N, C-alpha and C positions, 0 to 999 in steps of 0.2 A: 528280420522283418520287424515292422513297430504295429503292432495288435491293438484293436480298438473295440471300443462298441458304439455303434449307431442306432438310431434310431428315426425310420418314415412317418413323418406326419402327415401323409397323404393314408395310412391305413384307418382304417374305419377306428378297433383299438390299436395307439402307438405300441410298439412291441420293443424289447433291444435284443439286439442280434450282433452276433460277433462279426467284426470286421478284419482287415490288412489295410492298411494305410497305404499308399503306394506314394511314391516320389513327387506326384504330381498334382497331389493334391484327392485321388479318386479314391474312393472306397472302394476294397471286392469285400464281397460277398462270399465268401470261401463254400459253405453250405448252397447257395444257388450255383456254386461253378460246377457242384457233382451234383446236383438236381438235374443243369442242365444237358449233361455232361450223358448221366443216363437217360433221359428224355433222346439226344441224339443216337442214342444207340437201340432206341426203340424198347426200352425196360417198361416193364408194370410198374406202376409204384415211384416213379421220380422222384419225388419229395421224401416219402417213406423212406427208398433207401439211403438217401443223401443224410439224412437224419441219423440214420442209424449209421453211416458212413463217417461225419464228421458233423458232431450238430450244431446248433445255431446259439449256441451257450458258450463261452471259454470256460466256465464251473462246470459243465458236463463233459467238456474234453479231458480237461486236467484229470478229473476224477476217475475218465475211462480211457483212457489213452496212454500207453506205458512211455509213448515218448511222443508226447504233444507239439514239439516243435518241427519233427518229421510229418507227421500229420499235416499240420499246415503247410508245409514246404511242398509236398507234393499238392494239394490245392491250388499254392501259385504255379506250380507246373503248368498245372493242369488250365490256368486262366490263358500262360503265355501260349499255351498251343492255341485256342481257342481264339485267341484276339487276333496270332498270326492268319487263320482260316477264316476269320469276319464273321463270327457265331458267338455274341456277346447279348443277345436276347432270346428272351423264349417268345413263343408266338403271337401272346399277347402281349408283346410289348415288350413287360417286364425288362427290367437288364440285370446282369450279378455284378456293375460295376456302377458308383454313384458319384458325378461330381461336386465336392464341399463348394467350387466356386463358382458354380453355374445354376446352385438350385439352393432354395428356403427349405425344399421340402425334408431335407436329410440332414442332420445337426449328432456331433458325436455325446457321447455321455460316457461314464465310469466306464474304465476298460475291462473292470471284473466285475463280470452281472451278480455275484454272490460269493462274499470271503465269507472259509469255511472257519479261523479265528485270526480275530487281529491283534497282535502283538508290536507292542511299539518301545522300542530300548532309549538308554540315557548315554547315547556313547561317544557325545564329542566333547572333548576335556575342556575345550573354551569357553562353550556353552554352561557346561555343568560348572566351573570354576565361578562363574562371573553369577548365574545364581546364589551360589553359597556367600561368593563376596556381598550381595546386596541382603542376604542375611544375617550376616557379618559371624558366620561357621565355615569352620576348613572342610574340603574335602573329603568325604569318609573314606578309611582306609578298605572298608569292602567295594568302593566302587573301582577300585582297581585291579580286586580281586575276581569280581565275576560281573560280567553283561547284564546288569538288573532290565526289568522292562514292566509294563503294566500291561495287562488287556483290556482293551476296551470292546466298548457296541459293534455291532458290525452291521447294524439295519440304518445309521446315519449319513453313511457315505452319499457324495455325489458327485460329481465329473466336473470339466469344464464348461465355462460358461452360463452354469449354475447362479444361483445366489445363493450367498451363505448365511446361514440361517443366525439372526441376534433373538438369543433368548429372552423372556421379558425379567428373566430372575436375574440378568449381571448389568454392570455398568461397565464392565473394561473385556474388549477383547479383542485376543491378539489373533496372531498368524505364529505359523512354525512352517519353516523350511526343512525337508527332508527327502532325503532319498528311500525307497522301499524297494524290497524285494517279492514276488508273489514264488508262492513255491510250486512245482511242477511235477517234485516224486517223492512219494511219501517214504519215511525214513522213522526207524526205533534206534536209539543208541549209536548217532551216526557219528561218523569218524571224521574228525578236519581236515583230513587227506580226501575226501568223499565230497564234502559238503559242499562244492558248485553244483555236482550232479544235481541237488535238490531244487536249484534256482532254473526257474522258469523266464524270468525276465527279473528288468528294472522300470521303476515309475517315481514320479513327482510325487510327493502327500505334503499336501497342508494340514496339520493336527491342528485345528483352531480349537481354542483355550481361551473359558472364563475364567478370566484371569483371579477375579475377587472371589470367587466361589470355591475356584482351584487351590488358592491361600486356605484357606477356612477347612477344607477337608484334610488338607497335608496338614494341618495344626493339629489335630489329631494321629496322625499318623496312618490313615487308610485315604484310598482313592487314588489317581484323581475317576471320581467320575462324574456326577453333572456338571462337572467343571470342562469334562470333554466330551462326552456322548452325546452329545445334539446333531453332532454335523464332524466330519473330517471328508476331506476331495484328495482323490489320484487323479493322474491323467497328465498327459490329454490320451497318452498312449502310453504300451508295454512295452520297452524296446526289448527284446530277444535276448539273452544274452550268448546266444554266435556273434551277435553284433559287435558284441564285444570280448571277441575269442575267445568265449568261455572264460573268462577271467572277468573279474570284481576290478570295475574301473576305480580311477582315479577322476571326476567330473567334476567340470567347475560350477556352479550352484551362486546364484542370484533372485532376490525379491525386490521388483519396483511397488510401489507406490504413488497411484496416477501420473505415471511415467517418469518417477526420481526412485530412482535405488537408494535402498535403504539396507541389504544384505550382500553378501558376495561372502561364498568362504569355497570348499574344496569338500568333495565327498572322502575323499581319502584321507584327510584328517582324522578320522576316528579311531579312537583308541583301540575299536575293537574292529572285525570285519565282521562280514557275512557270514562267515564260516565258521567265525569262534561263536556269533550268535545262535544261528544253528545248530553247532554240537551242543552249545550248554541246554537249548529247549528241548533237545532229545533225548536227552538223560535217563531212560526209563518212561520215556513219553513220546509218544507219537507227536513228528511233526508231519502233516497230511499237507494231500494237491488241494493249491486256492486259500492256504496260510495268506496273512500279509504280516511281513516285517520292518517296521520302523527304524530307520537307523537313529531316531532322535533329531535334536535340531543341530542343524550344523552352525559353527560360531559366527556370530553376527545377523542369526536367523530369525529373530522373533524380538516384538516391538519391549519387552521384554528387558531383553538388555541393552537396547537402544535408547529406553525412555523416551520411547514414540508410538503414540496410539492410531492406530487406525478407528475409523469413522462410519457414519452409515453412509451409506452412497458410496465407497471410495471401491476402486479396481485395483486389484491384488493383478500382478503376473511373476511368475515361479518359472524360472529357466533353467534347465539343465542341463547339459551340452549334451548329444545324442539323443535326447528323449524331445526335448521341443518345450514348449511353455504351455505353462497352467493357468489360464486368465479366469477370474470370479470377480462377481461385485457383492459388496457387502451390504446386506438387506436392513428395511429397517427395524429396530427394534420392536418386536411383537408386543401387541396388550397386553395386558394380563386378563386368563380368558376367565 
């Protein structure tokens, strides 16, 4: 399944809701699917029952359900039945599916409505070597011994077709093409052989960077902080791990700026697997549902490696096979407040 979140702009107060993106570019609302079925059965409080059965928030589902993929598959199966009998609307005309091709009332947003903890790794050797080469240094021996990562802010995340913030305090903005996993099952001291059981799915991550600020922060061996925490992007969907036969896939990844390809790499080129990352993090520490793990930038996956820099107004398209294309525009540099 391809899991998304959408916003209905027809609502008085637009809110983010969980969806399943169908092959024909329709969005199925699994929460409303259950509510409609309860209504058909003549149940009291069908919407409250649906909220208990399958909340309209992916974060809540991951936190509350032991088998979130199975819960979503159950809703999808119910949808197929309702579609077959021709009953896809409530009496007031509200539908449980929305067509993105035909309506401007609905749009996709970040597919995970709330992130528990954000960890971004540094796992692609080609990218790592290039960075140390630019600093006229060798890759530290320790990099080959542990999958190092930093913890970032969780509040600055945006989704597809949203504008990327250009902070007033930076002059050099960069994109970073990454694959990310969403954790669906908590664990403590997880064995590598069991780590795949903890992955809910995969999404595209753009770990946006203020390079001049990041350089200053890292020169004192702290951070990154202000060089990263202002904005990151995920989406357009989360492809559940069963889409890849419950294995970690090797996916082609590209990034284009204004229609011109700048970056191309493979997710499988990573020196560390997500299994190894999960196992490492979980050593005497909880990995919890709705955690987000970034792989780090794929080789050639940022302007810093290429000596090419994005500008205000540019359009960035990141494409990962099996997931889709994440498109955003770069905003104008903020004025100093």
